[in-house]
N, C-alpha and C positions, 0 to 999 in steps of 0.2 A: 466231128465239128467242134467239140470242146477243145480239142488239141489245136485247131486253127485259131480259136479265140485266145486260149491260154497255152501257147507253145512251150513255155518254160516249166510248166507243171509236169512232173513225171507221170507216166502212164499209170503206175500203181496208185498214185494220189487221185487221179481222175476216177479210177475204178472204185476206190474207197468212197469218194464223195458221191458218185452216182448211186452206190449201194445205200448210202445214208439218205439220199434224196428219195429213192424208191420206198424206203421204210417210213418216210414221213411226208407223203404226197399232199396231205392236207395243208401243211405249213411250208412245203417246198415244192410247189407245182412246177411242171415243165410243159411247155407247148412246143410243138414242132410244126413246120410247114413243109409240104412236099409238092413237087410238080405233078402233072398228070400221070407220069410214068412211075411215081413212087420214089423218085430221087429226093433226098432231103435238101431243102432249099434254105432252111434256117431253123433256129431254135431260140427259146428264151427260158431261163430259169429264174424263178422268183422265190421270195422267202418272206417270212414275218420277222421284222426287227423291232426292238423296243425303242429305237431312236433313229432319226435321220436328220442330217443337217438341214436346217430351215423348217423342220416340222416339229421340233421339240420332242419331249418325252411322250411315250404312249405308242402302242403298236401301230406300225405302218407296213404297207406292202413295200417290197424292195426288189428292184430289177438287179439280180445278181450277175447274170450273164445273158448277153443278147448278141446274136450273130446271124448274119445272112451271108450265104455263099456269094462271093463277088459276081458270079454269073447271073445271080437272081436279084441283084440290087436294083434300085430305082423302079420297082414294080409294086411298092406298097406292102411288101411282105413284112418288113420290120415294123411298120406302122400297125399292121393287123396283129402281130404278135404282142406288141406293147398294149394295144387296146384289149386284147384277151386277158392279159395280166391285170390291167386296170379294172376290168369287170369283176374278176376274181376278188380283188381288194375291196371293191365296193360291196360285194356280197358278204364279205367277212366283216363289214362295218368299219373299215379303215377310212380315215379322212384324207390321208396323204399316200403318195407313192414316191419313194426315193430311188435314187440311182447314182451311179458314179462312173467315171471314165478316166483314162489317163489324160494328163494335161495336153499332151501333143496329139491326141486323137481328134483332129478337126472335124472329120466326118461324123463322129459320134456327137460332138458338141452341136453341130448343125441339126442332126436328127433329133436330139433331145429338145432343142429350142423350137423346132418346127412342130413338135407334138405338144407344145404348151408347158414344157418343163422350164424352170428358171435356175440359173446358177445360184447355189446356196453357199458356196465356199470352195476353197482350193487347199489341198494338202501338199506339202513337200516332205518326203521321207528322207532320213539321213542314216548312214551306217558308217561305222569305223571299224577297221580290222584291228584286233588286239593281238599283241605279241605275247605268247605264253612266257611267263617269268619276267616279262618286261614291266616297266612302270607305266601306269595309265597316263 
């Protein structure tokens, strides 16, 4: 499911990140949802960050990755995964939960807003290919 959410991430990087998550479950919890037959329907990875746009400095819970298999969408699974992460953050004493998504991901924008999240800012990232031996 991680590869469905982050298809451009190489498998070796997914494995490395998953191993790190398993070593630090207190600060990087994961929730999974499955149907009655045990098939994975979705997952959510959270973390502790020391900053989130709109929340200022100080530890916050953060939704790092959140995915529901398209066959299981519109059933409240994503909502329940987020609520589980929010309960974890409250138990940890955090006052905010942060998240992000790609600018073009309209479904994620709608889902966040429907659960009470507000847009706190937008980022645009730039890159320039440099030519070895060339002038900048």
